[in-house]
N, C-alpha and C positions, 0 to 999 in steps of 0.2 A: 464650443467643444464639449461633447458628452464625456462624463467620467464614470468609470466602473470601479467600485470598491473591490480591490484585488488582494488576495493573500497567496503568496508564493514563498517557499523557503528560499534562503540564499543558496545559490548554485551558479555554475557557469551559464546555465540557460537563463536564469532570471537576472543575472548581473547587468547585461546591456539594457534590459527593460527598466530596471530600477534606477540606473544612473542616467536614463534619458537618451542613451545612444540610439535606441530604436523607438520611434514614435509613429503614430498614425495620423492621417490628415483630419480625422473628425472625432477620434476617441482617445481619451487619456486614461491610462491605468493608474488609479489612485491607490497606491500601495498602503496596506495596513500590516505592520510588522507584528506577527504572532510567533512567539518562540517558547517551546518547540512548536512546530507547525501543527502537530496533531491536536493542539488545544483549540484550533479553529474548526475542527471537523464537526463536533457536536453542534455548535452554534449554526454552522452552515446547513446541516441536514434537518435541524429542528426549527430554526427561525429564519432561514435565508438571510443570515447576518451579512453576507457579502454578495456581490454580483458575480464574482469570478473567484474560485478558490481551489487550491490544491487539495486533493482528497485521496485517502487510501482506497485502493481498488475494491477491497472487500466492503468497506463502508459504502462506496458508490453503488455496488451491486445490491447491497441490502436496501439502500435508499430507493432504488428503482423498484425492487420487489415489494416494498411497503408503501410505494406511491408517495415518497417524499418529494418536495418541489425543487428537484435539481435535474439538470440535463448534462449527461456525461459527454464530454467532447473527446474526439479521438486523439488525445495528447497525453503521452506518458512522459512525465517530467522527472521521475526517479525510479530506478531499478537497482537491484543488487543481488549478488549471490548470497544464499541464505543459510547454507548448511553450517557455516562457521559461527552462526548466531546462537547455537545451542551449546551452553557451557556448563561446567561443573567445578566444584572447589577441589583444588589439588590436595588441600590438607585433609580432605575426607576420603581420599583414596581413589583408585581408578574406577572409571565407569565407561562401558562400551554401549553403543546403540542397542545391541541385542539384549542388554540387561535392563532396558527402560520399562519393560512391562511391570506394572505394579508400582512403579516409582512415582513420586510427586514432582511434577514439572511446573515451574512458575512461569507466567507470562503476564505482561501488563493487563491485557484483556484477551479473552478467548477469541474475539473477533479481530485482533491485531493481524495485519496482513503478513508480517514476518512469521508469526506463529502458524498461520495457515500454510505458508510455504514449507516451513520446517516439518509440520505434520504430514504434508503431502510427500515430502522426500522420505520421511521415516516409513511411510506406508509403501512407497514404490521401491525403496532400496532394501528394506529389512522386513517387509510384511507386517509392520506394527500397526494394528488398528488403533484408532484414537481412544476407543473405549477401554483399551487394556492399560492405559496410563491415567494417572489421577492429575487433573489439571487444576492449578491453583492460580487465581487471578487477583488483581488489585482493583481494576476498573471494570465497569460495565460497558455495554456497546454504545457507540455514538448514536446509532439509530435506536431510539428508546423502545420501539415496538418489538425488538428482538429480545428473546429470553435465552440465556445460556442453557445448554443441555444439563441433565441431572448429574452427570459425572464431573461437572465443573464446580469447584469450591471457591467462593469469594472470601478472601481473608481480610478482615478489617484491620485498621491501624495504618501507620505510615512507614512501616519498615520497608526498605528498598529490596529489590530482588537480590542484589549482591549480598546484603546483610542476611537475608533469609537463607542464602546458600551457606554463608559463614556459620550461621547458628544451627544448621541442620534442619530447618523448617521444610526445606525442599531439597530434592536430590539433584536437580538440574534446572536451568533457567534459559529462557529465550529472550535475548535483548537485541535491539536494533542499533539506532544511532548512539545509544548510551552503552554500548558494549564496552565493558571495562578492559583497560590495557594492562600489560604486565604479566607476571608469571603466577599470580595467585589463583587464576582460573585457567582451565584448559578446554579446548573444543572437544565435545563428546564424539563427534565424527572426526576422527584423526586425519582422514584423507579428504576432508571437505573440499579443498581447492581442486584436486584432481576430479572429484565427482562433479563439482559445479561446471568445470570446463567440458567434461564429457556430456553433461546435460545440455549445455549451450550448443555443442556441436550437433546434437540430435535435433534440438528444437529451434535453434537459430534466433532466439531472443532471450534476454535476461529476465529473470523473475520480476514481474511488475510490482512495484510498491505504490507509487502515487501517480494519479492522473489529475485532470483538471475538470471541474464542473462549473457550469453557469447556473445561476438561480433561474427558476422558471419565470419569475417576475421580470428579470432583466431580459430574458429572451422574448417575452411578450412586449415589454416596453420599447426595446430597441434592438431588434435582431441584427441590424447592420453593425451595431457596436460590438456585438458578440462575434460576428464574422471577422471584423477588423482585429479584435483581440486574438482570435485564433491565428490569423495571418501573422501577427506580431510574434506569437509564440513560435510559429513555424520558422520565421526569419531568424529568431534568436537561436533556435536549434541548429540552423544551417551555419551559424558562425562558429560552432564548436568544432574544432579539428576532428576529423574522423580517420581512424586507422583501418586500412583494408582488412577485411575478414577478421574483425576483432569485436568482442562484445561491446555494446553501446547502451548506456543507461536510459536513453530517451528513444521514443518511437512515436511516429505520427501517421495518421491516415486511417480511414475506415478499413481498407483492404489489408493494410499491414497489420492491423490489430484483430482481425476476425479470428484467426487461429489462437493467438495469445489469450484473448478474452474467453474464448471457448474453453481453453485449458483451465483458466481461473474459475469459470462457472462450474466445470466438472469437479474441481477440488472443493469448492464451497458446498456443492450439493452433497458430496461424499462425507463432509464433516458436519453436516447439519447447520451450516451457516446461512442457508437461504430457506424460506418457507416453501419454495417451489422452484423448479428449473426455469431459468430465463433463457430465451433465445438471443443470439447475438443481434438479430434484427430488432428485437424489443429493446435491447440495451442501447443501440445506437440510432434507432429510428427518429427520436426527437431531434437529435443533433444533425442527422442527415436532412431533415426538413429545414433546418436553419442554415446549415453550411452549404448545402447543395453540392455542386461538383467542384468545390475548392480543391486545388492540387495537394497531394501529400507532400 
């Protein structure tokens, strides 16, 4: 039996795969635990450290644009609504989205997918161009060929974004899975929930965070193993109870993802996150060659 070194965050989708409730006849997913999962992204796009890996969608598109050795599969394993991820310190007074021009906004990395979505929402909802805000980051891009725009400042040191908010180093911050709880901070977009649902009702998909890539080497060495791994992911997704006409954080299939990936590409181009515009066919072409007509 062939093994694929695999990194997936703990989730309802990965749970049956990790505990062995779903297996394939010829391929074993050999899981490597990386926590938080974003620490696997740079090794994957730089060194093909794994055969199969969860990867932020912005990083995946950058990897394709810079010809890194990964193949993006039509598998969204994590999505979330993003507007509530932009926060400010209650102790430092009120702050509305319309007041963000000229403000310092912290984000772990300018290329972080959550930041991309928040900036896209600020542009669409309030007409705020990203150049009108001063972006303060802690980390660089996972794809090392990418350089941040000139209006992005890298702050050295190990101070966390919440501490930077407390100390007044920044006026607002974007956080994802590490979004702090409690009353110390407040969402800058007060009606984030209502706006997110309205966005979903228009677009019919949740903002994509993470997808799955295979290494180019694994695809060359054993394409059937990659096909079987995709089938296992699809089976795991079908085990998750679905509510009729409700947002769902996972999404599979080339046709299902053509429009969502197009939306992400548009946002990335508008924000200077890609060196050139990618086509959806270019993004999914290598995976289509491998997966063929597998069902969604």
